[in-house]
C-alpha positions, 0 to 999 in steps of 0.5 A, spaced: 807 530 355 813 524 357 813 522 351 815 523 343 813 519 338 816 519 331 812 516 325 814 515 318 810 520 313 808 514 308 804 509 312 804 513 319 809 507 322 813 508 329 820 509 327 823 513 334 819 513 341 823 519 346 821 518 353 823 521 359 822 517 365 818 519 371 818 518 379 812 513 377 816 508 373 821 506 378 815 506 384 813 499 384 816 492 381 810 492 377 811 499 374 818 498 373 817 491 369 811 495 365 816 500 363 822 495 361 816 491 357 814 497 353 821 499 352 823 492 350 817 491 346 819 498 342 826 496 340 825 488 338 819 491 334 825 496 331 822 502 333 829 507 336 828 508 343 831 515 347 830 515 354 832 520 359 833 517 366 834 523 370 832 519 377 838 516 381 838 510 381 835 505 387 833 498 389 829 496 383 834 499 378 841 499 381 844 501 374 838 505 372 833 503 368 839 502 362 842 497 366 835 493 367 833 495 360 840 492 357 839 485 362 833 484 358 835 485 351 843 483 352 842 478 358 847 484 361 848 489 366 852 494 365 857 497 370 853 502 373 857 510 373 856 512 381 859 519 379 855 520 374 848 516 376 844 519 371 843 517 364 841 519 357 840 513 353 839 512 345 838 506 342 839 504 335 834 498 334 837 493 328 838 486 328 844 488 334 841 493 338 846 498 340 846 503 346 849 510 346 849 511 353 851 519 356 852 518 364 850 525 367 850 527 374 845 532 377 847 540 375 850 537 369 848 541 362 844 535 357 848 532 352 845 533 346 842 525 344 842 521 337 835 519 335 835 514 330 831 514 324 833 508 321 839 503 321 844 509 318 842 516 320 839 520 326 838 527 328 841 530 334 836 531 340 838 538 342 836 537 350 839 542 353 836 548 349 830 544 349 829 544 356 832 552 357 827 554 352 821 551 356 824 553 363 824 560 359 817 560 357 815 558 365 812 564 369 818 567 374 815 565 381 815 558 378 822 558 375 824 561 383 821 555 385 825 551 381 831 555 382 
């Protein structure tokens, strides 16, 4: 799965989403636009969003997915961080959208990121620990292939 949805226990309302950007999300203008529309729609509906963009920026997203999303939400694109071109970002979706951005590079450990559950509270998502646990569960053959 590349998406985790968090729902409220009363009424099953969608509260937050964690999404891992895939190469397909950046493969064409249409795919990128579809991803951006979906993300912006979630944020404008008050759904908090955490995105892991672990693919290098390209011609369609020179500032990464966050740059394209921020331009759609706020009308301005943030300054890209070339030494650390990949992005972990959590959007707090309240009356004024806030983005908590963590630039990273290949080889960096994944930073724990906030996943907002309401206007005041969040939980930290242990990204590196989760990745390491998933990697440890792979057969040794595939671990060697990925290393």
